[in-house]
C-alpha positions as CSV (number, residue, x, y, z in Angstrom):
1,X,-0.1,-0.3,-0.3
2,X,3.4,2.3,1.0
3,X,5.1,1.7,-2.5
4,X,3.4,5.2,-3.9
5,X,5.7,6.7,-1.0
6,X,9.1,4.8,-1.3
7,X,8.2,2.2,0.9
8,X,8.5,-2.0,0.0
9,X,7.0,-4.2,0.9
10,X,9.4,-5.6,3.2
11,X,10.1,-2.4,5.3
12,X,6.3,-1.7,5.4
13,X,6.1,-5.4,7.4
14,X,8.4,-4.9,9.4
15,X,6.5,-0.9,10.4
16,X,3.1,-2.5,10.8
17,X,4.9,-5.0,13.0
18,X,6.6,-2.6,15.8
19,X,3.5,-0.6,15.7
20,X,1.3,-3.4,17.2
21,X,4.2,-4.8,19.0
22,X,6.7,-2.2,19.5
23,X,8.8,-3.8,22.1
24,X,10.2,-6.7,19.4
25,X,13.9,-7.0,18.6
26,X,15.4,-7.8,14.4
27,X,15.0,-11.7,15.8
28,X,11.3,-11.2,17.1
29,X,10.5,-8.9,13.3
30,X,11.9,-11.6,11.7
31,X,9.9,-14.6,13.3
32,X,7.0,-13.0,13.5
33,X,7.2,-12.5,9.8
34,X,8.8,-15.6,8.8
35,X,11.6,-14.2,7.0
36,X,15.3,-12.7,7.1
37,X,17.2,-10.9,10.0
38,X,19.2,-9.6,7.2
39,X,16.2,-8.7,5.4
40,X,14.9,-7.1,8.8
41,X,17.6,-4.8,9.4
42,X,17.8,-3.7,5.9
43,X,14.6,-2.8,6.4
44,X,15.2,-1.4,9.5
45,X,17.9,0.5,8.0
46,X,15.1,1.9,5.2
47,X,12.4,3.0,7.8
48,X,15.5,5.1,9.7
49,X,16.6,7.0,6.5
50,X,13.2,7.7,5.7
51,X,12.4,8.3,9.8
52,X,9.6,5.9,10.1
53,X,11.7,4.5,13.5
54,X,13.5,6.5,16.3
55,X,15.6,5.5,18.9
56,X,14.0,4.6,22.0
57,X,13.5,7.4,25.1
58,X,14.1,4.9,27.8
59,X,15.9,2.0,26.5
60,X,18.9,2.3,25.1
61,X,19.7,0.7,21.9
62,X,16.9,-0.5,21.1
63,X,13.9,1.4,17.6
64,X,10.9,2.4,18.3
65,X,8.2,3.3,15.5
66,X,7.1,6.8,14.8
67,X,3.2,7.4,15.1
68,X,1.3,6.4,11.3
69,X,0.2,10.2,11.3
70,X,3.5,11.3,11.8
71,X,5.1,8.7,9.4
72,X,3.0,9.6,7.0
73,X,3.1,12.9,6.9
74,X,6.6,12.7,7.2
75,X,6.2,10.5,3.4
76,X,4.1,12.5,1.5
77,X,6.2,15.1,2.7
78,X,9.6,13.9,1.7
79,X,7.7,12.6,-1.8
80,X,6.0,15.9,-2.8
81,X,9.0,16.9,-2.2
82,X,11.2,14.3,-4.7
83,X,8.1,15.9,-7.1
84,X,9.5,18.9,-7.1
85,X,13.3,18.4,-7.5
86,X,12.6,15.6,-10.5
87,X,10.1,18.8,-12.0
88,X,13.2,21.4,-11.7
89,X,15.3,18.2,-13.4
90,X,12.8,17.9,-16.0
91,X,13.0,21.5,-17.0
92,X,16.3,21.7,-16.9
93,X,16.5,19.0,-19.1
94,X,13.8,20.3,-21.4
95,X,16.1,23.6,-21.2
96,X,19.6,21.2,-22.8
97,X,17.5,20.1,-25.2
98,X,15.8,23.1,-26.1
99,X,19.6,24.5,-27.0
100,X,20.9,21.3,-28.6
101,X,18.0,21.9,-31.6
102,X,18.1,25.9,-31.7
103,X,22.0,24.5,-32.3
104,X,21.4,21.9,-34.9
105,X,18.2,24.3,-36.3
106,X,20.1,26.6,-38.0
107,X,22.9,24.3,-39.5
108,X,22.6,23.8,-43.1
109,X,23.9,20.7,-44.7
110,X,27.1,22.1,-46.4
111,X,27.4,23.7,-42.3
112,X,27.0,19.8,-40.5
113,X,29.7,18.9,-39.1
114,X,31.2,15.6,-37.1
115,X,28.5,13.6,-36.1
116,X,25.4,15.4,-37.8
117,X,23.6,14.3,-40.0
118,X,20.5,16.6,-41.5
119,X,17.6,15.2,-42.8
120,X,14.8,17.0,-44.6
121,X,11.0,16.4,-45.9
122,X,9.5,14.0,-44.3
123,X,10.2,11.3,-47.4
124,X,13.8,11.1,-46.2
125,X,13.3,11.4,-42.1
126,X,11.4,8.0,-42.5
127,X,13.6,6.5,-45.1
128,X,16.6,7.0,-42.6
129,X,14.8,6.3,-39.7
130,X,13.7,2.8,-41.3
131,X,17.1,2.6,-42.5
132,X,18.8,2.4,-39.1
133,X,15.6,0.5,-37.9
134,X,16.7,-2.6,-40.0
135,X,20.2,-1.6,-38.6
136,X,19.2,-2.0,-34.7
137,X,20.7,-4.2,-32.1
138,X,20.3,-4.1,-28.9
139,X,18.1,-1.0,-27.8
140,X,14.9,1.7,-29.1
141,X,14.4,4.6,-27.0
142,X,11.2,6.9,-28.4
143,X,9.9,9.6,-27.1
144,X,6.7,10.6,-28.4
145,X,5.4,13.9,-26.8
146,X,1.7,15.0,-28.0
147,X,-1.8,12.9,-26.8
148,X,-3.3,10.0,-29.0
149,X,-1.9,9.2,-31.9
150,X,-3.7,8.4,-35.3
151,X,-5.1,4.8,-35.5
152,X,-3.6,4.9,-38.8
153,X,0.3,5.6,-37.8
154,X,0.2,3.2,-35.7
155,X,-1.4,0.4,-37.0
156,X,1.3,1.5,-40.1
157,X,4.5,1.1,-37.1
158,X,3.2,-2.4,-35.9
159,X,5.1,-4.6,-38.6
160,X,8.2,-3.4,-37.8
161,X,8.0,-3.5,-34.1
162,X,6.8,-7.2,-34.3
163,X,10.2,-7.4,-36.4
164,X,11.9,-5.3,-33.6
165,X,11.0,-7.5,-30.5
166,X,11.0,-11.0,-32.3
167,X,15.3,-10.1,-32.4
168,X,15.2,-9.2,-29.8
169,X,15.9,-6.1,-28.8
170,X,14.7,-3.8,-26.2
171,X,11.3,-0.7,-26.9
172,X,11.5,1.3,-24.4
173,X,8.6,3.9,-25.5
174,X,7.7,6.8,-23.2
175,X,4.3,9.5,-24.4
176,X,2.8,11.7,-22.5
177,X,-0.1,11.3,-19.6
178,X,-2.9,12.8,-21.5
179,X,-3.3,9.2,-24.6
180,X,-4.0,7.3,-21.5
181,X,-7.9,8.9,-22.5
182,X,-6.5,7.8,-26.0
183,X,-8.5,4.4,-27.1
184,X,-6.7,3.6,-30.0
185,X,-3.0,4.7,-28.5
186,X,-3.8,2.4,-24.9
187,X,-4.9,-1.0,-27.0
188,X,-1.6,-0.1,-29.3
189,X,0.6,0.1,-26.0
190,X,-1.4,-2.9,-24.5
191,X,-0.7,-4.9,-27.7
192,X,3.2,-3.6,-27.6
193,X,3.7,-4.5,-24.0
194,X,2.1,-8.5,-24.3
195,X,4.8,-8.6,-27.2
196,X,7.6,-7.3,-24.3
197,X,7.8,-4.0,-25.4
198,X,7.9,-1.1,-22.5
199,X,5.6,1.4,-22.5
200,X,5.8,4.3,-20.3
201,X,4.1,8.0,-19.7
202,X,5.1,11.4,-18.1
203,X,2.9,14.4,-17.8
204,X,6.0,16.6,-20.1
205,X,7.9,16.0,-22.7
206,X,11.4,17.9,-23.8
207,X,11.5,16.9,-27.1
208,X,10.2,14.1,-30.0
209,X,13.8,11.6,-29.9
210,X,14.1,8.4,-31.3
211,X,17.7,6.4,-29.8
212,X,19.1,3.9,-32.0
213,X,21.2,1.1,-29.9
214,X,22.8,4.2,-27.6
215,X,24.9,5.2,-30.3
216,X,22.2,7.0,-32.6
217,X,19.9,9.4,-32.3
218,X,16.9,11.1,-33.9
219,X,15.5,14.8,-33.5
220,X,13.3,17.2,-35.5
221,X,15.0,20.4,-36.4
222,X,11.1,21.8,-35.3
223,X,9.1,21.2,-32.2
224,X,6.1,22.6,-34.3
225,X,6.4,20.4,-37.8
226,X,8.7,17.7,-37.0
227,X,8.2,16.4,-40.4
228,X,10.0,19.7,-42.2
229,X,13.1,18.0,-41.1
230,X,15.8,16.3,-38.4
231,X,18.8,15.9,-37.8
232,X,20.7,12.2,-37.5
233,X,22.9,12.8,-34.1
234,X,26.3,10.6,-33.7
235,X,28.5,12.1,-31.6
236,X,29.5,10.7,-28.3
237,X,28.7,13.9,-26.2
238,X,25.6,14.5,-27.2
239,X,24.0,10.9,-27.5
240,X,25.2,10.4,-23.7
241,X,23.4,13.6,-22.8
242,X,20.0,12.0,-24.7
243,X,20.2,8.9,-23.0
244,X,20.6,10.6,-19.8
245,X,17.6,12.6,-20.6
246,X,15.6,9.2,-21.8
247,X,16.7,7.9,-18.6
248,X,16.2,11.4,-16.0
249,X,12.3,10.8,-17.5
250,X,12.3,7.4,-18.1
251,X,13.4,6.7,-14.1
252,X,9.8,9.0,-13.2
253,X,7.5,7.8,-15.6
254,X,4.4,5.6,-15.0
255,X,3.7,2.3,-16.9
256,X,0.7,2.8,-19.4
257,X,-1.1,-0.4,-18.4
258,X,-1.4,1.0,-14.1
259,X,-3.4,3.9,-13.0
260,X,-1.6,6.6,-11.9
261,X,-0.6,6.5,-8.3
262,X,-1.9,8.5,-5.4
263,X,-2.4,8.8,-1.3
264,X,-4.5,11.9,0.4
265,X,-3.1,15.0,-0.2
266,X,-0.3,13.7,-2.6
267,X,-0.2,15.0,-6.1
268,X,0.1,12.8,-9.7
269,X,2.7,13.5,-11.2
270,X,0.9,15.4,-13.8
271,X,-0.5,17.7,-11.1
272,X,2.6,18.5,-10.2
273,X,4.1,20.0,-13.8
274,X,1.0,22.0,-13.6
275,X,1.8,23.4,-10.3
276,X,5.9,24.3,-12.5
277,X,3.7,25.7,-15.4
278,X,1.8,27.7,-13.7
279,X,4.2,29.1,-11.6
280,X,6.2,29.9,-15.0
281,X,3.3,32.3,-15.8
282,X,1.6,30.0,-18.7
283,X,-1.4,30.3,-19.7
284,X,-3.9,27.3,-19.7
285,X,-3.5,27.3,-23.3
286,X,0.4,27.7,-22.7
287,X,-0.2,24.5,-20.5
288,X,-2.6,22.8,-22.0
289,X,-0.3,22.6,-25.2
290,X,2.8,21.3,-22.9
291,X,0.9,18.6,-21.9
292,X,-0.7,18.1,-24.7
293,X,-4.5,18.0,-23.4
294,X,-7.4,20.3,-24.8
295,X,-7.3,24.1,-22.9
296,X,-10.5,23.6,-20.9
297,X,-8.7,20.0,-19.4
298,X,-5.8,22.2,-18.5
299,X,-8.1,24.8,-17.1
300,X,-10.1,22.0,-14.2
301,X,-6.3,21.0,-14.2
302,X,-5.2,24.2,-12.8
303,X,-9.0,24.7,-11.2
304,X,-9.1,22.1,-9.1
305,X,-5.2,22.7,-7.8
306,X,-6.6,25.9,-6.2
307,X,-10.1,24.6,-5.0
308,X,-7.2,22.2,-3.3
309,X,-5.5,25.2,-1.6
310,X,-8.5,27.7,-0.9
311,X,-7.0,30.0,-3.1
312,X,-8.8,33.1,-5.2
313,X,-6.1,33.3,-7.3
314,X,-2.8,32.3,-9.7
315,X,-0.9,35.1,-7.3
316,X,-2.1,33.1,-3.9
317,X,-2.0,30.1,-5.5
318,X,1.5,30.2,-5.8
319,X,1.9,31.5,-2.2
320,X,0.3,28.6,-0.4
321,X,1.8,26.2,-3.3
322,X,4.9,27.1,-1.6
323,X,4.0,26.9,2.1
324,X,2.6,22.8,1.4
325,X,5.8,22.2,-0.4
326,X,4.6,22.1,-4.0
327,X,7.0,24.6,-4.8
328,X,10.1,25.4,-3.8
329,X,10.9,27.9,-1.5
330,X,12.9,31.1,-3.9
331,X,16.3,32.9,-1.9
């Protein structure tokens, strides 16, 4: 039940047992739970790091659990802080990706240097991607921003996807959370995962991206028109940065087949992103574009967050979000 708050099943069981039997030691806890003492000790280390247990005030050398009320408040505050920090990292990654795209967008074929190949037009882009897919050996990583994808586009990609998976290629695809409302995209993701592919969603993605075997990347020169042109990147430094960007977003993304996890009074990843975008002064229309949702949905999300804090204006919302820990304090 507490996995969403950073507690694994064994640590949660140890915590619950300590609440019911506060004087139990390691051997007693291991006996009650039927697990090795080493597992209990690891769980105690985890609980200590999360401040869910403390040294006894009465018995030196013994540990006592904090109350569930205090413990849950600690876990939720920690998760909110981690969400805020993760969003800041994603925003930094987005800025770096935007700078990278801006640099390559101004290149002409003659000006393209080592490690850079420019593609112009949709036909050239698709032909090059097909060639890269044929040569794939181990892994394909993809950012696919935007809302639900067209059924015909998804159907057209299935033969290539099937061929890659049957060759043992690991396929990891990141969509935006908004695709959860698209039946065709969810059906495609289900088909892909049943064959061994991996699909997750995040509230916001920095750019469209494909990385082949961690050696070759394809990114558009314009985020507004990905069919206009693209660049093929093979430089070691650039690929290291793009792979790190992918792994950073992947680690905090949610498997598409699972409902977004949340506990009472905590934020979903999408809500955390909306708060960050509101703090940057973005309008409902701009937020909708970033999340690949309708302006009406963006307004509903923003208004719902304001209602949770009892704020009547966005300025007041920002102040209260800082007080609640939803936004970091500025120095």
